[in-house]
Residue, then its C-alpha position, 0 to 999 in steps of 0.5 A: m523703913q521707907q513708910a515709917l519716914e511717910l510716918a514720921e513726916l506725918a507726925a511732923s506735920n502734926n507738930e509731933v515729934p517726928v518718929g514712924a514704925i511699922v510692923v512687918l509679919e510675912g513681908e505684909i505690913i501689919g501695925c503702924g504708927s506714928n508719934g502722937p503724945i501732944g494730940r492724944c495727951d498720952p505719954t504712951a503715945h509713940a510710934e513704935i507702941q502704936a505700931l505695936q498695938q495695930a498689929a496685935a490687933a490685926i493678928g488677935n493676939y499681943r504677941l507677935v512673933n516672927a514679926d520685926l519692927y521698923v523704927t526711924l529712931e532708936p526706940c526709948a525704955m518704954c518702947a525697948g520693953a514693950i517690944v521684948h513683950s511682944r515678942i517682937r523677932t528682929l527691930h530694925f532702927g535708923a538714927l540713934e539717939p543719944k539722949s534718951g535711946a535705950v537700946q545702943s545708946n544707953l541702957r542697953l535694955l534689950e542685951q540685960e539678962c533679965m529680958n525673957h526674950k532676945v530680940l536681934v537689933v539692925a541699927g543705921i537703916q537709912a540712918e541719915s534720911c531718920s536723922a535728917v526728918i529730926s534735925d529738920f523738925f527741931a531747926r525748922r522748931r527752932a526758928e519758929k521759936k526765935r521768930q516769936k521772941q522777936n515778935l515780942 
């Protein structure tokens, strides 16, 4: 999870919501991603999607059987769907996302009977650190907006 946190910090330095993700297969990182929808002008450029794409390219197969995904924030519905379709074995995530999290906070997509693959979920990995990265990012963003308003 530490590498995913470093990728989240990279996203934050690019003024993206700080989310980082890595895919691990047989103890080796085969994919990594940091949030990038703003900079890439791509609504699908979430950290998880980037990590899954890189991992699939690394092994030459879109099915990532026996691979594990580590992500700093609870995945959204789009990412949860991609996790199922890629056949990730275990999803490890840090902080809950009460607004748009689709694994535990809302929807609970990975538990739906219609899903053709069951993903194990381990929540709360370094939750405090993962949550702090997000909270600090938005606190800085709010402070910057406040300074901009004062300068008007």
